[in-house]
DORO-116328 format. One record per residue: residue number from 1; residue in three letters; chain; x, y, z of N, C-alpha, C in turn. Coordinates in Angstrom, 2 decimals, padded with zeros to 5 digits. Example, Ala and Ser with C-alpha at 12.3 -4.5 7.8 and 13.67 -1.06 7.14 Angstrom:
- 1 | ALA | A | 013.19 | -005.69 | 007.80 | 012.30 | -004.50 | 007.80 | 013.20 | -003.30 | 007.80
- 2 | SER | A | 012.85 | -002.25 | 007.08 | 013.67 | -001.06 | 007.14 | 012.90 | 000.03 | 007.87
END
This chain:
- 1 | MET | A | 000.97 | -156.70 | -018.46 | 001.87 | -155.69 | -017.56 | 001.35 | -154.15 | -018.96
- 2 | TRP | A | 001.02 | -153.25 | -017.65 | 001.04 | -151.78 | -018.93 | 001.74 | -151.26 | -018.85
- 3 | ALA | A | 002.27 | -150.96 | -020.20 | 003.23 | -149.84 | -020.16 | 004.04 | -148.77 | -019.15
- 4 | PHE | A | 003.05 | -148.39 | -018.23 | 003.37 | -147.50 | -017.05 | 004.23 | -148.62 | -016.30
- 5 | GLU | A | 003.84 | -149.56 | -015.69 | 004.45 | -150.78 | -014.79 | 005.88 | -150.69 | -015.26
- 6 | THR | A | 006.28 | -150.97 | -016.57 | 007.80 | -150.95 | -016.66 | 008.41 | -149.61 | -015.99
- 7 | GLN | A | 007.71 | -148.44 | -015.47 | 008.55 | -147.06 | -015.28 | 008.24 | -147.29 | -013.96
- 8 | GLY | A | 007.82 | -148.47 | -013.73 | 008.34 | -148.26 | -011.44 | 006.84 | -147.10 | -010.62
- 9 | VAL | A | 005.93 | -146.67 | -011.41 | 005.47 | -145.92 | -011.12 | 003.89 | -145.93 | -011.39
- 10 | VAL | A | 003.21 | -146.05 | -010.07 | 001.70 | -145.90 | -010.31 | 001.30 | -144.67 | -010.46
- 11 | PRO | A | 000.68 | -144.57 | -011.25 | -000.09 | -143.48 | -011.60 | -001.62 | -143.01 | -011.07
- 12 | ASP | A | -001.57 | -141.78 | -010.97 | -003.02 | -141.53 | -010.18 | -004.30 | -141.75 | -010.93
- 13 | ILE | A | -004.36 | -141.47 | -012.55 | -005.37 | -142.23 | -013.72 | -004.80 | -142.47 | -014.81
- 14 | VAL | A | -005.43 | -143.69 | -015.04 | -005.01 | -144.10 | -016.47 | -006.05 | -143.99 | -017.45
- 15 | THR | A | -005.77 | -143.85 | -018.76 | -006.95 | -143.81 | -019.59 | -006.65 | -144.75 | -020.20
- 16 | LEU | A | -007.85 | -145.85 | -021.37 | -008.20 | -146.92 | -021.76 | -008.81 | -146.25 | -023.18
- 17 | GLY | A | -007.64 | -146.35 | -024.31 | -008.73 | -145.97 | -025.47 | -009.57 | -146.65 | -026.12
- 18 | LYS | A | -009.05 | -146.83 | -027.72 | -009.91 | -147.61 | -028.61 | -009.58 | -149.15 | -028.53
- 19 | PRO | A | -008.30 | -149.74 | -027.93 | -007.61 | -151.45 | -028.28 | -009.03 | -151.69 | -027.02
- 20 | ILE | A | -009.87 | -150.84 | -025.92 | -010.52 | -151.80 | -024.97 | -011.53 | -152.36 | -025.53
- 21 | GLY | A | -012.40 | -151.51 | -027.14 | -013.32 | -152.16 | -027.35 | -013.25 | -152.83 | -028.67
- 22 | ASN | A | -011.91 | -153.09 | -028.85 | -011.92 | -153.98 | -030.48 | -012.66 | -153.36 | -031.46
- 23 | GLY | A | -012.58 | -152.28 | -031.79 | -013.56 | -151.91 | -032.69 | -014.89 | -151.00 | -032.77
- 24 | HIS | A | -015.24 | -151.39 | -031.14 | -016.28 | -150.66 | -030.77 | -016.53 | -149.45 | -030.56
- 25 | PRO | A | -017.10 | -148.17 | -030.86 | -016.16 | -147.44 | -029.90 | -015.95 | -147.03 | -028.14
- 26 | LEU | A | -014.88 | -147.52 | -027.49 | -015.29 | -147.42 | -026.53 | -013.96 | -146.99 | -025.56
- 27 | ALA | A | -013.94 | -146.35 | -024.54 | -012.88 | -145.30 | -023.56 | -013.17 | -145.71 | -022.13
- 28 | ALA | A | -012.43 | -145.38 | -021.32 | -012.11 | -146.19 | -019.97 | -011.48 | -145.24 | -019.32
- 29 | VAL | A | -012.05 | -144.51 | -018.23 | -010.77 | -144.10 | -017.29 | -010.33 | -144.80 | -015.67
- 30 | VAL | A | -009.42 | -145.27 | -015.08 | -008.98 | -145.78 | -013.89 | -008.97 | -144.60 | -013.09
- 31 | THR | A | -009.23 | -145.08 | -011.90 | -008.20 | -144.00 | -010.95 | -008.43 | -144.15 | -009.86
- 32 | THR | A | -007.91 | -143.81 | -008.95 | -007.49 | -144.33 | -007.31 | -008.97 | -143.52 | -006.89
- 33 | PRO | A | -009.25 | -144.15 | -005.44 | -010.33 | -144.45 | -004.97 | -010.78 | -142.93 | -004.87
- 34 | GLN | A | -009.45 | -142.13 | -004.04 | -010.05 | -141.01 | -003.68 | -010.55 | -140.15 | -004.76
- 35 | ILE | A | -009.48 | -139.89 | -005.85 | -010.39 | -139.18 | -006.68 | -011.24 | -139.71 | -007.49
- 36 | ALA | A | -012.00 | -140.93 | -007.79 | -013.55 | -141.12 | -007.45 | -014.08 | -140.55 | -006.40
- 37 | ASP | A | -013.86 | -140.51 | -005.45 | -014.36 | -139.91 | -004.29 | -015.22 | -138.36 | -004.54
- 38 | ALA | A | -013.83 | -137.80 | -005.44 | -014.26 | -136.16 | -005.27 | -015.77 | -136.00 | -006.32
- 39 | PHE | A | -015.79 | -137.05 | -006.97 | -016.66 | -136.80 | -007.67 | -017.88 | -137.42 | -007.34
- 40 | ALA | A | -018.13 | -137.40 | -006.12 | -019.47 | -138.14 | -005.81 | -020.11 | -136.93 | -005.06
- 41 | ASN | A | -019.28 | -136.02 | -004.96 | -019.77 | -134.55 | -004.47 | -021.05 | -133.72 | -004.61
- 42 | GLY | A | -021.65 | -134.39 | -005.23 | -023.14 | -134.14 | -005.90 | -022.73 | -133.23 | -007.69
- 43 | MET | A | -021.33 | -133.12 | -007.73 | -021.01 | -132.91 | -009.04 | -022.05 | -133.24 | -010.37
- 44 | GLU | A | -023.04 | -132.60 | -010.88 | -023.68 | -133.10 | -012.18 | -022.68 | -133.12 | -013.09
- 45 | TYR | A | -022.43 | -134.45 | -013.38 | -021.98 | -135.58 | -015.02 | -023.08 | -136.07 | -015.62
- 46 | PHE | A | -023.03 | -135.85 | -016.55 | -023.48 | -136.79 | -017.71 | -023.00 | -137.07 | -019.22
- 47 | ASN | A | -023.01 | -137.95 | -019.77 | -022.44 | -138.60 | -020.80 | -023.64 | -139.40 | -021.84
- 48 | THR | A | -024.08 | -138.79 | -022.70 | -024.72 | -139.52 | -023.61 | -024.88 | -141.24 | -023.41
- 49 | TYR | A | -023.70 | -141.33 | -023.89 | -023.65 | -142.80 | -023.64 | -022.88 | -143.61 | -022.77
- 50 | GLY | A | -022.71 | -142.63 | -021.74 | -021.82 | -143.17 | -020.49 | -022.28 | -144.17 | -019.74
- 51 | GLY | A | -021.54 | -145.27 | -019.38 | -022.50 | -146.55 | -019.37 | -023.09 | -147.55 | -019.43
- 52 | ASN | A | -023.40 | -147.06 | -020.95 | -024.01 | -148.11 | -021.65 | -023.41 | -149.29 | -021.47
- 53 | PRO | A | -024.59 | -150.46 | -021.21 | -024.58 | -151.81 | -020.90 | -023.43 | -152.62 | -022.14
- 54 | VAL | A | -024.29 | -152.62 | -023.10 | -023.59 | -153.42 | -023.88 | -021.88 | -152.82 | -024.15
- 55 | SER | A | -021.51 | -151.94 | -024.23 | -020.52 | -151.09 | -024.35 | -019.46 | -151.49 | -022.93
- 56 | CYS | A | -019.95 | -151.46 | -021.99 | -019.07 | -152.46 | -021.12 | -018.92 | -153.32 | -020.89
- 57 | ALA | A | -020.36 | -154.59 | -021.26 | -019.74 | -155.75 | -021.58 | -018.83 | -155.94 | -022.60
- 58 | ILE | A | -018.63 | -155.16 | -023.60 | -017.73 | -155.64 | -024.66 | -016.81 | -155.06 | -024.37
- 59 | GLY | A | -016.47 | -154.08 | -023.56 | -014.84 | -153.93 | -022.70 | -014.20 | -154.93 | -021.93
- 60 | LEU | A | -015.19 | -155.23 | -021.16 | -015.11 | -156.89 | -020.28 | -014.56 | -157.92 | -020.56
- 61 | ALA | A | -015.11 | -158.11 | -021.97 | -015.07 | -158.96 | -022.72 | -013.32 | -159.05 | -023.41
- 62 | VAL | A | -013.31 | -158.12 | -023.86 | -012.04 | -157.62 | -024.35 | -011.20 | -157.54 | -023.38
- 63 | LEU | A | -011.33 | -157.01 | -022.39 | -010.33 | -157.42 | -021.25 | -010.49 | -158.91 | -021.08
- 64 | ASP | A | -010.97 | -159.93 | -020.53 | -010.92 | -161.31 | -020.40 | -010.07 | -161.71 | -021.75
- 65 | VAL | A | -010.36 | -161.45 | -022.75 | -009.74 | -162.09 | -023.96 | -007.79 | -161.42 | -023.88
- 66 | ILE | A | -007.74 | -160.39 | -023.47 | -006.58 | -160.10 | -023.13 | -005.85 | -160.94 | -022.37
- 67 | GLU | A | -006.33 | -160.87 | -021.00 | -006.07 | -161.67 | -019.68 | -005.53 | -163.40 | -020.40
- 68 | GLN | A | -006.67 | -164.22 | -020.67 | -006.63 | -165.48 | -021.11 | -006.01 | -165.71 | -021.74
- 69 | GLU | A | -005.59 | -165.02 | -023.32 | -004.78 | -165.15 | -024.51 | -003.19 | -164.61 | -024.32
- 70 | GLU | A | -003.07 | -164.26 | -022.97 | -002.09 | -163.58 | -022.33 | -001.15 | -162.78 | -023.60
- 71 | LEU | A | -002.20 | -162.10 | -024.13 | -001.98 | -160.80 | -024.64 | -001.00 | -159.79 | -024.65
- 72 | GLN | A | -001.05 | -159.27 | -023.58 | -000.27 | -158.58 | -023.12 | 001.63 | -158.99 | -023.43
- 73 | GLN | A | 001.64 | -160.30 | -022.46 | 002.87 | -160.66 | -022.18 | 003.29 | -161.29 | -023.84
- 74 | ASN | A | 002.31 | -161.45 | -024.87 | 003.36 | -161.42 | -026.51 | 003.42 | -160.38 | -027.03
- 75 | ALA | A | 002.07 | -159.11 | -026.10 | 003.03 | -157.46 | -027.01 | 004.52 | -157.41 | -026.53
- 76 | LEU | A | 005.04 | -158.07 | -025.23 | 006.53 | -158.03 | -024.95 | 007.24 | -158.88 | -025.35
- 77 | ALA | A | 006.52 | -159.81 | -025.69 | 008.03 | -160.70 | -026.13 | 007.87 | -160.63 | -027.81
- 78 | VAL | A | 006.81 | -160.63 | -028.71 | 007.11 | -159.93 | -029.77 | 007.95 | -158.93 | -029.97
- 79 | GLY | A | 007.68 | -158.05 | -029.14 | 008.19 | -156.79 | -029.44 | 009.66 | -157.07 | -029.36
- 80 | ASN | A | 010.34 | -157.30 | -028.36 | 011.60 | -157.85 | -028.15 | 012.06 | -158.52 | -028.90
- 81 | TYR | A | 011.58 | -159.51 | -029.61 | 011.80 | -160.15 | -030.75 | 011.90 | -159.26 | -032.39
- 82 | LEU | A | 010.40 | -158.75 | -032.38 | 011.23 | -157.54 | -033.67 | 012.02 | -156.73 | -033.42
- 83 | LEU | A | 012.18 | -156.30 | -031.89 | 013.70 | -154.86 | -031.80 | 015.04 | -155.64 | -032.26
- 84 | ALA | A | 014.92 | -157.07 | -031.51 | 016.27 | -157.75 | -032.29 | 016.15 | -158.16 | -033.76
- 85 | GLN | A | 015.69 | -158.16 | -034.67 | 015.13 | -158.42 | -035.94 | 015.58 | -157.58 | -036.43
- 86 | LEU | A | 015.01 | -155.89 | -035.92 | 015.27 | -155.02 | -036.42 | 016.83 | -154.09 | -036.63
- 87 | GLU | A | 017.51 | -154.75 | -034.93 | 018.51 | -154.11 | -035.01 | 019.70 | -153.98 | -036.05
- 88 | PRO | A | 019.62 | -155.71 | -036.67 | 021.00 | -155.88 | -037.97 | 020.12 | -154.10 | -039.20
- 89 | LEU | A | 019.45 | -154.36 | -039.39 | 019.46 | -153.06 | -040.02 | 019.69 | -151.82 | -040.32
- 90 | LYS | A | 019.96 | -151.37 | -038.97 | 020.33 | -150.48 | -038.03 | 022.07 | -150.04 | -038.98
- 91 | GLN | A | 022.41 | -151.96 | -038.53 | 024.27 | -151.67 | -039.03 | 024.55 | -151.86 | -040.46
- 92 | ARG | A | 023.05 | -152.14 | -041.06 | 023.30 | -152.52 | -042.77 | 023.10 | -151.41 | -043.15
- 93 | TYR | A | 022.41 | -150.33 | -043.03 | 021.88 | -149.12 | -043.37 | 022.09 | -147.78 | -043.05
- 94 | ALA | A | 022.85 | -147.05 | -043.33 | 023.42 | -145.93 | -042.84 | 022.01 | -144.93 | -042.63
- 95 | LEU | A | 021.22 | -145.08 | -043.22 | 020.16 | -144.31 | -043.05 | 019.21 | -144.45 | -041.48
- 96 | VAL | A | 019.20 | -145.53 | -041.13 | 018.81 | -146.36 | -039.93 | 019.45 | -145.46 | -038.49
- 97 | GLY | A | 018.90 | -144.31 | -038.26 | 020.08 | -144.17 | -037.16 | 019.74 | -144.45 | -035.65
- 98 | ASP | A | 018.68 | -145.12 | -035.33 | 018.28 | -145.91 | -034.29 | 016.94 | -146.78 | -034.53
- 99 | VAL | A | 016.90 | -147.44 | -033.69 | 015.75 | -148.60 | -033.48 | 015.41 | -148.15 | -031.81
- 100 | ARG | A | 014.37 | -148.27 | -031.75 | 013.53 | -148.44 | -030.11 | 012.35 | -148.63 | -030.27
- 101 | GLY | A | 012.25 | -149.31 | -029.01 | 010.85 | -149.55 | -028.19 | 010.76 | -149.65 | -027.14
- 102 | LYS | A | 009.32 | -150.15 | -026.70 | 008.94 | -150.87 | -025.92 | 007.64 | -151.80 | -026.07
- 103 | GLY | A | 007.45 | -153.24 | -025.88 | 006.40 | -153.89 | -026.46 | 006.25 | -153.94 | -028.00
- 104 | LEU | A | 005.07 | -153.57 | -028.23 | 004.66 | -153.34 | -029.94 | 004.57 | -151.75 | -030.30
- 105 | PHE | A | 005.26 | -150.92 | -029.49 | 005.62 | -149.89 | -029.83 | 006.52 | -149.17 | -030.56
- 106 | ILE | A | 007.21 | -149.21 | -031.68 | 008.44 | -149.57 | -032.72 | 008.65 | -148.07 | -033.03
- 107 | GLY | A | 010.24 | -147.74 | -032.89 | 010.11 | -146.28 | -033.80 | 011.66 | -146.93 | -034.23
- 108 | ILE | A | 011.70 | -146.50 | -035.76 | 012.86 | -145.99 | -036.69 | 012.84 | -145.09 | -036.68
- 109 | GLU | A | 014.09 | -144.52 | -036.45 | 014.63 | -143.11 | -036.47 | 015.74 | -143.01 | -038.09
- 110 | LEU | A | 014.94 | -142.50 | -039.03 | 015.79 | -142.08 | -039.80 | 016.91 | -140.95 | -039.85
- 111 | VAL | A | 018.39 | -141.13 | -040.49 | 019.16 | -139.43 | -039.91 | 020.08 | -139.83 | -041.74
- 112 | LEU | A | 020.10 | -138.68 | -042.35 | 020.65 | -138.94 | -043.64 | 022.58 | -138.54 | -043.14
- 113 | ASP | A | 022.64 | -138.51 | -041.82 | 024.22 | -138.54 | -041.07 | 023.76 | -138.72 | -039.72
- 114 | ARG | A | 024.77 | -140.00 | -039.44 | 024.91 | -140.35 | -038.13 | 025.39 | -139.54 | -037.20
- 115 | GLU | A | 026.73 | -138.71 | -037.45 | 027.49 | -137.67 | -036.91 | 026.36 | -136.61 | -036.33
- 116 | THR | A | 025.45 | -135.79 | -037.20 | 024.54 | -134.90 | -036.73 | 023.40 | -134.98 | -036.86
- 117 | LEU | A | 023.20 | -136.44 | -036.94 | 021.70 | -137.13 | -036.89 | 020.62 | -135.70 | -037.53
- 118 | GLU | A | 021.33 | -135.55 | -038.77 | 020.29 | -134.76 | -039.53 | 018.99 | -135.86 | -040.14
- 119 | PRO | A | 017.99 | -135.57 | -039.60 | 016.71 | -136.31 | -039.57 | 016.44 | -136.42 | -041.48
- 120 | ALA | A | 015.92 | -137.40 | -041.83 | 015.91 | -137.63 | -042.77 | 013.76 | -137.80 | -043.15
- 121 | PRO | A | 012.84 | -136.99 | -043.32 | 011.61 | -136.90 | -043.36 | 011.22 | -137.55 | -044.61
- 122 | ASN | A | 011.71 | -137.21 | -045.85 | 011.05 | -137.47 | -046.78 | 011.86 | -139.14 | -047.21
- 123 | HIS | A | 013.00 | -139.43 | -046.89 | 013.36 | -140.85 | -046.92 | 011.84 | -141.27 | -046.07
- 124 | ALA | A | 011.40 | -140.89 | -044.41 | 010.75 | -141.50 | -043.87 | 009.23 | -141.92 | -044.57
- 125 | SER | A | 008.87 | -140.33 | -045.49 | 007.89 | -140.87 | -045.85 | 007.43 | -141.51 | -047.22
- 126 | TYR | A | 008.50 | -141.69 | -047.98 | 008.68 | -142.50 | -048.92 | 008.55 | -143.97 | -048.59
- 127 | ILE | A | 009.41 | -144.35 | -047.57 | 009.57 | -145.62 | -046.78 | 007.87 | -146.39 | -046.46
- 128 | VAL | A | 007.28 | -145.38 | -045.95 | 005.69 | -145.73 | -045.17 | 004.98 | -146.00 | -046.80
- 129 | GLU | A | 004.73 | -144.77 | -047.55 | 004.24 | -145.53 | -049.36 | 004.58 | -146.31 | -050.01
- 130 | ARG | A | 006.31 | -146.86 | -049.51 | 007.02 | -148.26 | -050.45 | 006.28 | -149.47 | -049.31
- 131 | ALA | A | 005.97 | -149.41 | -048.38 | 005.95 | -150.34 | -047.14 | 004.27 | -150.62 | -047.41
- 132 | LYS | A | 003.58 | -149.53 | -047.50 | 001.80 | -149.89 | -047.80 | 001.68 | -150.93 | -049.23
- 133 | GLU | A | 002.53 | -149.98 | -049.78 | 002.25 | -151.12 | -051.23 | 002.77 | -152.71 | -050.96
- 134 | LEU | A | 003.61 | -152.96 | -050.13 | 004.20 | -154.46 | -049.74 | 003.56 | -154.61 | -048.90
- 135 | GLY | A | 002.14 | -154.05 | -048.22 | 001.53 | -155.02 | -047.15 | 001.71 | -154.39 | -045.51
- 136 | ILE | A | 002.90 | -153.44 | -045.67 | 003.20 | -153.10 | -043.74 | 002.60 | -151.78 | -043.80
- 137 | LEU | A | 001.89 | -151.63 | -042.76 | 001.20 | -150.13 | -042.08 | 002.34 | -149.44 | -041.29
- 138 | LEU | A | 002.90 | -148.02 | -041.72 | 003.86 | -147.75 | -040.66 | 002.92 | -146.29 | -040.74
- 139 | SER | A | 003.15 | -145.40 | -040.33 | 003.75 | -144.10 | -040.33 | 004.65 | -143.47 | -039.82
- 140 | THR | A | 004.73 | -142.24 | -039.89 | 005.59 | -141.17 | -039.39 | 005.48 | -140.38 | -038.14
- 141 | ASP | A | 006.18 | -140.08 | -036.93 | 006.16 | -139.84 | -036.21 | 007.47 | -138.73 | -036.06
- 142 | GLY | A | 007.45 | -138.11 | -034.48 | 008.94 | -137.25 | -034.25 | 008.09 | -135.85 | -034.67
- 143 | PRO | A | 009.07 | -134.85 | -034.11 | 008.98 | -133.34 | -034.27 | 009.67 | -133.16 | -035.61
- 144 | LEU | A | 010.27 | -134.00 | -036.25 | 010.66 | -133.94 | -037.56 | 010.47 | -134.68 | -038.59
- 145 | HIS | A | 009.18 | -135.56 | -038.54 | 008.65 | -137.12 | -038.83 | 009.59 | -137.09 | -040.27
- 146 | ASN | A | 010.99 | -138.06 | -038.75 | 011.77 | -138.67 | -039.02 | 011.98 | -140.25 | -038.36
- 147 | VAL | A | 010.42 | -140.02 | -038.39 | 010.69 | -141.42 | -036.96 | 009.41 | -142.47 | -037.87
- 148 | LEU | A | 009.79 | -143.58 | -037.78 | 008.78 | -144.74 | -038.71 | 008.72 | -145.43 | -037.32
- 149 | LYS | A | 007.07 | -144.91 | -037.53 | 006.26 | -145.60 | -036.22 | 005.54 | -146.65 | -036.70
- 150 | PHE | A | 005.52 | -147.64 | -035.95 | 004.79 | -149.01 | -036.28 | 004.11 | -149.92 | -035.02
- 151 | LYS | A | 002.80 | -149.78 | -034.90 | 002.11 | -149.95 | -033.23 | 000.71 | -151.09 | -033.91
- 152 | PRO | A | 001.33 | -152.13 | -034.05 | 000.67 | -153.08 | -034.61 | -000.50 | -153.66 | -033.33
- 153 | PRO | A | -001.58 | -154.14 | -033.63 | -002.62 | -154.43 | -032.72 | -001.46 | -156.20 | -032.13
- 154 | ILE | A | -002.22 | -156.20 | -030.76 | -001.28 | -157.26 | -029.61 | -001.44 | -158.78 | -029.87
- 155 | VAL | A | -002.00 | -158.92 | -030.85 | -002.23 | -160.18 | -031.46 | -001.45 | -160.87 | -032.54
- 156 | PHE | A | -000.41 | -159.55 | -032.85 | 000.75 | -159.36 | -033.79 | 001.71 | -160.71 | -033.66
- 157 | THR | A | 002.64 | -161.37 | -034.25 | 003.19 | -162.43 | -034.21 | 004.41 | -162.44 | -034.78
- 158 | LYS | A | 005.81 | -163.46 | -033.76 | 006.72 | -163.43 | -034.44 | 006.99 | -163.47 | -036.14
- 159 | ALA | A | 006.09 | -164.30 | -036.94 | 005.68 | -164.48 | -038.28 | 005.58 | -163.08 | -039.05
- 160 | ASN | A | 004.66 | -162.46 | -038.23 | 004.32 | -161.16 | -038.60 | 005.16 | -160.16 | -038.62
- 161 | ALA | A | 006.03 | -160.07 | -037.15 | 007.15 | -159.39 | -037.27 | 008.20 | -159.56 | -038.49
- 162 | ASP | A | 008.84 | -161.08 | -038.51 | 009.48 | -160.98 | -039.62 | 009.31 | -160.82 | -041.14
- 163 | PHE | A | 008.09 | -160.70 | -041.39 | 007.37 | -160.29 | -042.70 | 007.80 | -158.61 | -042.74
- 164 | MET | A | 007.18 | -158.18 | -041.70 | 007.65 | -156.55 | -041.68 | 009.15 | -156.72 | -042.00
- 165 | VAL | A | 010.23 | -157.25 | -041.16 | 011.76 | -156.76 | -041.04 | 012.00 | -156.80 | -042.89
- 166 | GLN | A | 011.40 | -158.30 | -043.26 | 011.93 | -158.83 | -044.66 | 011.26 | -157.48 | -045.57
- 167 | VAL | A | 009.94 | -157.14 | -045.48 | 009.45 | -155.62 | -046.21 | 010.67 | -154.52 | -045.91
- 168 | LEU | A | 011.26 | -154.46 | -044.53 | 011.71 | -153.16 | -044.53 | 012.99 | -153.57 | -045.10
- 169 | ASP | A | 013.55 | -154.18 | -045.31 | 014.98 | -154.79 | -045.57 | 014.47 | -154.78 | -047.23
- 170 | GLU | A | 013.94 | -154.63 | -047.96 | 013.50 | -154.29 | -049.02 | 013.40 | -153.33 | -049.29
- 171 | VAL | A | 012.63 | -152.36 | -048.68 | 012.27 | -150.87 | -048.94 | 013.47 | -150.17 | -048.97
- 172 | LEU | A | 014.62 | -150.41 | -047.71 | 015.59 | -149.87 | -047.24 | 016.66 | -150.37 | -048.87
- 173 | GLN | A | 016.56 | -151.18 | -049.39 | 017.57 | -151.01 | -050.13 | 017.21 | -150.63 | -052.12
- 174 | ASP | A | 015.60 | -149.88 | -051.89 | 015.48 | -148.77 | -052.96 | 016.82 | -148.11 | -053.11
- 175 | GLU | A | 017.14 | -147.99 | -054.43 | 018.23 | -146.42 | -054.68 | 017.50 | -145.27 | -054.10
- 176 | VAL | A | 016.65 | -144.83 | -054.44 | 016.22 | -143.58 | -053.58 | 016.41 | -143.12 | -052.40
- 177 | LEU | A | 016.82 | -144.55 | -051.52 | 016.97 | -144.23 | -050.61 | 018.63 | -144.17 | -049.70
- 178 | GLN | A | 020.07 | -144.85 | -050.71 | 020.68 | -144.45 | -050.51 | 021.63 | -143.33 | -049.82
- 179 | ILE | A | 022.08 | -143.41 | -049.04 | 023.06 | -141.94 | -049.07 | 024.37 | -141.76 | -048.80
END
């Protein structure tokens, strides 16, 4: 399942970026026949590497693996599991204002006060650096940089999720983060 499918819409255009090449530089555009036909009117378009047969073969192989190994289903199942494991952190630490996400795109919003929702960007930056020291890669996001963003690869497992939660639980106990 693609993320847009969870919203009950059928887009006219879908772009596929870095993951489709699994490390090989590749992107794709998927569109409706009507939109594709609009480009068949003699309009000249040239791209140095567009349609490269090696890149196309790599992209098709990656899509085959995603389908055969049911990696989209894995992302949904492990993502739901991870959200359920992160929810207790919200109860345990006042700094965690919200835990949200879909599939393996997870956000943890950090706030100094749950009533006013005052953002905690400095705390978020600290957690990103501390978690990196312990083997977890996060980044900050949001207009106020107070959301911990986690987008692991679709091969992420429940064991990986458990390790992530364990590290976050450990980091959130750091004295500097207590509010």
